[in-house]
ROMIMAR-123247 format. One line per field, with one value per residue (C-alpha): residue number from 0; residue in three letters; x negated, y negated, z. Coordinates in steps of 0.25 Angstrom, whole numbers, m for minus. Example, Ala and Ser with C-alpha at 12.3 -4.5 7.8 and 13.67 -1.06 7.14 Angstrom:
ROMIMAR-123247
n <- c(0 1)
res <- c(ALA SER)
x <- c(m49 m55)
y <- c(18 4)
z <- c(31 29)
//
This chain:
ROMIMAR-123247
n <- c(0 1 2 3 4 5 6 7 8 9 10 11 12 13 14 15 16 17 18 19 20 21 22 23 24 25 26 27 28 29 30 31 32 33 34 35 36 37 38 39 40 41 42 43 44 45 46 47 48 49 50 51 52 53 54 55 56 57 58 59 60 61 62 63 64 65 66 67 68 69 70 71 72 73 74 75 76 77 78 79 80 81 82 83 84 85 86 87 88 89 90 91 92 93 94 95 96 97 98 99 100 101 102 103 104 105 106 107 108 109 110 111 112 113 114 115 116 117 118 119 120 121 122 123 124 125 126 127 128 129 130 131 132 133 134 135 136 137 138 139 140 141 142 143 144 145 146 147 148 149 150 151 152 153 154 155 156 157 158 159 160 161 162 163 164 165 166 167 168 169 170 171 172 173 174 175 176 177 178 179 180 181 182 183 184 185 186 187 188 189 190 191 192 193 194 195 196 197 198 199 200 201 202 203 204 205 206 207 208 209 210 211 212 213 214 215 216 217 218 219 220 221 222 223 224 225 226 227 228 229 230 231 232 233 234 235 236 237 238 239 240 241 242 243 244 245 246 247 248 249 250 251 252 253 254 255 256 257 258 259 260 261 262 263 264 265 266 267 268 269 270 271 272 273 274 275 276 277 278 279 280 281 282 283 284 285 286 287 288 289 290 291 292 293 294 295 296 297 298 299 300 301 302 303 304 305 306 307 308 309 310 311 312 313 314 315 316 317 318 319 320 321 322 323 324 325 326 327 328 329 330 331 332 333 334 335 336 337 338 339 340 341 342 343 344 345 346 347 348 349 350 351 352 353 354 355 356 357 358 359 360 361 362 363 364 365 366 367 368 369 370 371 372 373 374 375 376 377 378 379 380 381 382 383 384 385 386 387 388 389 390 391 392 393 394 395 396 397 398 399 400 401 402 403 404 405 406 407 408 409 410 411 412 413 414 415 416 417 418 419 420 421 422 423 424 425 426 427 428 429 430 431 432 433 434 435 436 437 438 439 440 441 442 443 444 445 446 447 448 449 450 451 452 453 454 455 456 457 458 459 460 461 462 463 464 465 466 467 468 469 470 471 472 473 474 475 476 477 478 479 480 481 482 483 484 485 486 487 488 489 490 491 492 493 494 495 496 497 498 499 500 501 502 503 504 505)
res <- c(MET SER GLU TRP THR ARG ARG ARG PHE LEU LYS SER ALA PHE GLY GLY ALA ALA ALA LEU VAL LEU PRO ARG GLY GLY LEU ALA ALA GLY ALA GLY SER GLY ARG GLY ARG PRO ASN VAL LEU PHE ILE ALA VAL ASP ASP LEU ARG PRO GLU LEU GLY CYS TYR GLY HIS ARG VAL VAL GLN SER PRO ASN ILE ASP ARG LEU ALA ALA ALA GLY THR ARG PHE THR HIS ALA TYR CYS GLN GLN ALA ILE CYS ALA PRO SER ARG ALA SER LEU LEU THR GLY LEU ARG PRO ASP SER THR GLY ILE TYR ASP LEU SER HIS PRO VAL THR LYS THR LEU PRO ASN VAL LEU THR LEU PRO ARG HIS PHE ARG ASN HIS GLY TYR VAL THR ILE SER LEU GLY LYS ILE TYR HIS HIS HIS THR ASP ASP PRO ALA GLY TRP THR GLN ARG PRO SER THR TRP ARG GLY MET TYR HIS SER ARG GLU ILE GLU ALA ASP ARG ARG ARG ARG ASN ALA GLU GLY ARG LYS LYS GLY LEU SER GLY SER ARG LEU TYR ASN TYR ALA ALA GLY PRO SER THR GLU CYS VAL ASP ALA PRO ASP ASN ALA TYR ASP ASP GLY LEU VAL ALA ASP LYS ALA ILE GLU ALA ILE ARG LYS HIS ALA SER ALA GLY SER ALA GLN ALA LYS PRO PHE PHE LEU ALA ALA GLY PHE LYS LYS PRO HIS LEU PRO PHE THR ALA PRO LYS ARG TYR TRP ASP ARG TYR ASP ARG ALA ALA LEU PRO LEU PRO ASP ALA SER GLN PRO LYS ASN THR PRO SER ILE ALA PHE THR GLY TRP GLY GLU LEU ARG ALA TYR GLN ASP ILE PRO LYS THR GLY ASP LEU ASP GLU ALA THR THR ARG LYS LEU ILE HIS GLY TYR TYR ALA CYS VAL THR TYR VAL ASP ALA GLN ILE GLY ARG VAL LEU ARG GLU LEU ASP LYS GLN GLY LEU ARG ASP ARG THR ILE VAL ILE LEU TRP GLY ASP HIS GLY TRP LYS LEU GLY GLU TYR GLY ASP TRP CYS LYS HIS THR ASN PHE GLU LEU ASP THR HIS VAL PRO MET LEU LEU ALA ALA PRO GLY ARG LYS GLY GLY GLN ARG CYS GLU ALA LEU THR GLU TYR VAL ASP ILE TYR PRO THR LEU ALA GLU LEU CYS GLY LEU PRO VAL PRO LYS HIS CYS GLU GLY VAL SER LEU ALA PRO LEU LEU ALA ASP PRO ALA ARG PRO TRP LYS SER ALA ALA PHE SER GLN TYR PRO ARG GLY ARG ILE MET GLY TYR SER LEU ARG THR ARG ARG TRP ARG TYR ASN GLU TRP ILE ASP ARG ARG THR LYS LYS VAL VAL ALA ARG GLU LEU TYR ASP HIS GLY LYS GLU ALA PHE ALA ARG GLU ASN VAL VAL ASP ARG PRO GLU HIS ALA ALA LEU VAL LYS LYS LEU ALA ALA GLN THR LYS ALA GLY TRP ARG ALA ALA THR GLY PRO ARG GLY PHE GLY VAL ARG SER)
x <- c(135 150 154 158 144 137 145 142 127 127 133 123 111 114 125 120 105 100 86 94 102 96 98 104 94 83 72 74 71 57 54 42 36 30 16 5 13 10 18 26 27 39 40 52 53 66 68 53 49 36 30 18 3 1 11 3 12 3 11 17 8 9 m5 0 8 m3 m12 m2 m2 m17 m16 m6 2 9 21 23 36 44 60 71 84 93 89 96 93 102 103 88 84 95 89 75 78 86 79 92 95 107 117 114 115 127 121 122 124 121 134 130 120 113 118 132 131 122 122 115 104 90 84 69 68 77 68 55 62 66 51 46 44 47 55 56 65 61 68 75 74 88 97 106 98 106 105 99 98 94 82 75 69 67 74 71 78 70 81 79 86 84 80 70 79 89 98 99 100 111 118 117 121 133 137 135 145 155 153 156 169 173 171 158 147 135 129 141 139 124 126 137 127 114 106 96 88 74 68 54 50 37 40 33 34 43 53 59 63 51 41 49 49 34 33 41 33 20 26 30 16 9 19 16 1 1 8 m4 m1 m7 3 15 26 24 32 41 41 50 48 58 55 67 59 58 73 82 82 68 63 49 39 34 20 24 31 18 11 18 18 33 30 20 29 33 47 55 60 75 79 87 83 90 102 103 118 124 126 110 110 115 121 110 120 111 103 115 120 109 113 103 105 116 128 127 117 102 92 84 69 67 76 70 56 61 66 54 45 54 53 38 36 45 36 24 30 35 21 15 24 20 6 7 13 3 m8 m3 m3 m17 m20 m14 m22 m9 m11 m18 m6 5 12 16 27 32 44 54 68 70 66 71 73 67 74 71 82 88 92 88 88 90 102 99 92 81 67 65 75 72 57 51 37 33 19 15 2 0 m12 m21 m16 m23 m21 m20 m12 m3 8 17 26 41 45 57 62 68 54 50 57 51 37 37 42 31 20 24 25 40 50 56 71 78 88 77 79 65 51 39 29 18 12 10 2 m8 m7 1 0 6 19 31 46 51 60 65 80 87 102 111 126 135 149 154 142 129 116 106 91 80 66 55 41 44 59 71 84 98 111 124 134 149 150 164 164 149 148 135 139 125 111 97 83 71 57 48 35 28 36 47 55 66 66 77 87 82 92 99 87 87 73 76 88 80 74 88 94 82 83 98 96 85 95 106 96 92 81 80 76 66 59 60 49 52 53 39 30 40 36 46)
y <- c(5 1 m13 m12 m6 m17 m28 m22 m21 m35 m40 m33 m37 m51 m56 m65 m62 m76 m71 m66 m78 m90 m102 m115 m125 m115 m111 m103 m109 m106 m99 m108 m114 m102 m108 m98 m87 m80 m84 m74 m72 m63 m58 m51 m44 m39 m24 m21 m7 m2 0 m10 m8 m8 4 12 9 10 1 m11 m23 m30 m35 m46 m37 m27 m37 m40 m25 m26 m37 m30 m17 m10 m2 10 16 3 4 m6 m4 m5 m5 m17 m32 m38 m27 m25 m39 m41 m30 m35 m49 m46 m34 m26 m13 m13 m6 m18 m29 m23 m28 m17 m25 m38 m46 m48 m59 m58 m72 m68 m54 m56 m71 m70 m60 m66 m64 m63 m77 m83 m76 m82 m96 m95 m93 m106 m100 m108 m97 m99 m90 m90 m81 m68 m65 m61 m56 m68 m80 m89 m79 m82 m98 m99 m90 m100 m113 m114 m107 m113 m109 m102 m96 m98 m86 m72 m74 m83 m83 m95 m87 m75 m83 m92 m79 m73 m86 m87 m72 m75 m87 m78 m67 m77 m81 m66 m66 m58 m60 m53 m41 m40 m55 m52 m40 m47 m58 m49 m52 m43 m34 m39 m52 m53 m67 m76 m85 m90 m83 m94 m92 m82 m84 m76 m85 m97 m89 m88 m103 m107 m97 m103 m117 m113 m107 m120 m129 m121 m121 m136 m138 m132 m118 m119 m129 m125 m116 m102 m98 m86 m86 m77 m75 m66 m61 m56 m47 m36 m37 m36 m42 m39 m53 m57 m65 m58 m57 m48 m39 m39 m32 m19 m9 m5 7 12 10 23 28 32 46 44 58 57 65 79 81 66 61 51 41 39 32 19 15 4 m6 m18 m14 m11 m25 m31 m33 m24 m12 m1 m1 15 26 27 17 21 21 7 0 8 3 m11 m11 m5 m15 m26 m22 m20 m34 m40 m34 m39 m53 m54 m48 m60 m70 m63 m65 m80 m81 m73 m81 m94 m88 m85 m98 m106 m98 m92 m77 m75 m81 m75 m61 m57 m46 m41 m32 m28 m27 m13 m3 m2 10 9 20 31 41 35 24 9 m3 0 3 17 24 30 28 20 10 9 10 m4 m12 m19 m26 m34 m42 m49 m57 m49 m36 m26 m26 m15 m6 5 8 21 19 19 4 m4 m18 m20 m19 m32 m42 m36 m35 m50 m54 m47 m51 m65 m65 m66 m58 m46 m48 m37 m34 m30 m15 m13 m13 m21 m16 m23 m11 m5 m16 m12 3 7 22 21 29 22 23 37 32 20 18 13 13 10 10 16 10 17 26 22 29 29 32 37 37 45 46 57 58 49 54 47 49 43 41 37 25 28 42 43 56 58 59 62 64 63 68 64 68 56 62 60 50 39 46 55 68 76 75 86 84 98 106 116 114 99 102 99 86 81 83 76 64 63 62 52 44 44 40 28 18 15 30 29 17 20 26 40 35 30 41 51 57 64)
z <- c(23 24 25 39 43 35 42 55 51 47 59 68 59 57 66 77 73 72 67 55 51 44 54 48 44 39 48 61 74 78 65 62 50 44 43 43 38 24 12 5 m11 m13 m27 m32 m45 m51 m56 m55 m55 m47 m61 m60 m62 m47 m46 m56 m69 m81 m91 m83 m82 m69 m66 m56 m48 m48 m42 m31 m28 m27 m17 m8 m5 m16 m11 m19 m12 m11 m13 m14 m6 m19 m33 m38 m36 m26 m16 m17 m15 m4 4 2 6 18 23 23 15 5 15 25 15 8 m5 m15 m28 m35 m30 m16 m13 1 5 4 9 20 23 37 34 36 22 20 14 25 35 29 28 42 46 39 25 12 5 m11 m20 m35 m45 m41 m26 m22 m33 m31 m34 m24 m13 1 0 15 12 2 4 m11 m22 m36 m48 m59 m68 m83 m89 m93 m107 m114 m127 m126 m135 m126 m113 m119 m123 m109 m102 m111 m108 m93 m94 m102 m91 m80 m87 m87 m72 m72 m61 m56 m63 m72 m77 m78 m87 m96 m99 m101 m114 m120 m111 m115 m121 m126 m130 m131 m119 m107 m93 m87 m99 m89 m75 m69 m75 m68 m55 m56 m59 m47 m38 m43 m40 m26 m23 m28 m19 m7 m9 m12 1 9 12 25 30 21 25 20 7 4 m11 m17 m32 m39 m53 m62 m71 m75 m72 m85 m95 m98 m103 m102 m111 m123 m118 m107 m117 m125 m114 m117 m129 m129 m137 m127 m115 m108 m108 m96 m93 m95 m90 m77 m65 m64 m55 m52 m49 m59 m48 m47 m60 m66 m80 m80 m83 m80 m92 m101 m99 m108 m123 m129 m121 m124 m115 m114 m117 m116 m121 m133 m133 m139 m129 m118 m122 m124 m110 m103 m111 m106 m92 m92 m99 m88 m77 m83 m85 m70 m66 m73 m65 m52 m56 m58 m44 m38 m45 m40 m26 m27 m34 m22 m12 m6 m8 5 12 5 5 m8 m10 m23 m25 m36 m32 m37 m48 m62 m71 m85 m92 m82 m81 m93 m83 m82 m72 m57 m48 m43 m32 m41 m37 m50 m45 m30 m30 m31 m31 m19 m17 m5 m3 10 15 23 19 11 m5 m15 m6 m10 0 m2 10 7 8 5 1 14 20 13 22 35 28 24 37 45 36 38 53 52 61 54 55 62 51 41 37 32 38 37 27 34 40 27 22 33 31 18 21 35 39 34 30 27 16 8 6 m7 m11 m23 m23 m34 m30 m17 m18 m12 m16 m4 m8 1 m4 4 0 m10 m11 m15 m10 m14 m8 m15 m4 m5 4 7 10 14 6 m2 m17 m23 m19 m26 m22 m30 m28 m30 m25 m39 m47 m46 m57 m52 m60 m53 m41 m32 m21 m23 m24 m12 m9 m6 3 16 10 5 19 25 15 17 32 30 21 31 42 34 33 48 50 38 44 59 67 62 48 46 42 37 23 14)
//
C-alpha cells in the first residue's frame, strides 16, 4: 500500500468516526459499567511455535497449556499477519492488517503511527472494563497509554547473573552514546544466547509477570466479582524469546543429547529473498557472525528454547490455578496466543522474519464460559480475528474498522465452512512478500512496491507437513493452481472472508 493510499484509508476509516476514537475523560457516553460481562485473561507469549503437547509434539513439556487446550478450542491453522513482534502485535491489537497499519518494523509504535485507532484494550476500557497490562503486550512497552487503566512495571533484566546484566547495560549505554537505537542498540548490547542458573522463577521477568497477574486476580476476587467491573487482564510473557534464559530446573527436564536435530536442508528451487541472515541470533556474543552453527551449538539452543517454553508454561499454570482458586474460571474468557513462529535450525535458518510456514503458523487457544472444551478446529484463522472474537463473546460491538471476523461461530461448530485463505506478509526493503495460505498450499509473491512487478514466486505443498521441501511454483502441472492462487492473492482478504470465501477448499 502506498503512503497516499494508506493516508486515504486512514482518513476514511478513522476520520470523523467517533466510535473509533477514545473520548477525552475515558469511558464513552452510554458505554455502561461493564458489570455482568465476562472477564478476559489475555495471554501473550513471545516467539512461541505451535510445538506443544496439545499440538502433538512429543518432546516439549507444556502441561499447563495442554490443560487450557482441554478446556477450550485449539486452533490448528492459525496464522499471524507478519512474523516479527511489533507488526504482529500491532495488527492483533488494532484489528488491522500490516498494509492498513503501515507498521512493518520495530520502529513504529501504534500510538504514534495510528493515534486515533480504537485498539482492543481501549475498546474494552470504553465499555467499563478494568484493563491491566503486564509484561510484553505491545512491542513498545509504553504504547497505547489510553488503553490501560493499570500498567505496572515488571522489568528486572534478561539475565540472572549480575555480571552479565551489568556488562549488557554498560554496552547499552555505550551504544546510546554512539547514536544507536531500536534493534541496532539491542543487538549491540546482547549478551550470551543462553543462561542456565539455579534461581527462583521470579528471578526473571516472566515470573514477575505471573506474580503480578496473580495479585490482580486476587484483588478482583476480594472486591466481590459480582459487583466489581470485569477485568481485561493482559499478561505478556517474553520467553521463549532470546536470550534463552530460564531457571536450571527447567533445563533439567530435557536430555540435550536426545533432542532431535532439525533438517537443515533448504527447500529446492527457493529464491534467496525468501530467507534471512538470522541477524537477531548472530548478535549474541557466543554465536558466530557468519557460517552455519555446529551440532553442539544447535543442541544448546534447542535445549534452551524448550527449557524456556516449559518455564513459561509453569508461569501460565500459576495464573490459571489462581483463576480457579478464586472461582473466576466460569466467568472468564481465556485466550492464549504466540505472536509468531520461530525457526530452530530448519533450512539452516533461525529466528523468524520470513513468510515460511514455520514463521507464520502460530498457536492459538480459546476457552470461554459455556463453550465446549477439548475441541480441535482446523479452520483457517488469523490474528486479526481475535479482536472481533473477544468483542462478540463479551457482548461488545465489533468496530467497523476490524479486518478480521469473529471466531465465535467456530466455538459452536469447529467444522463449519470458513475462510478460504489466511494472509501474511513480510518486507525486504522496497520488495513486499505477500503470502497466502489455503488448507493445503502456501503461495508467496514478492512484489516491487515501486514498479508493482512480481520479482519472485513460491508454492509449497503443506498437505502433509509444515516443513517445505520444494518450491513447485514452476512445475507445469501446477500452472492452473498458481494462476488461481495469484488471482486469490490479488483479490485479497475481503474475498477470502466474504460470502463466496467461506467454504472454499484448495
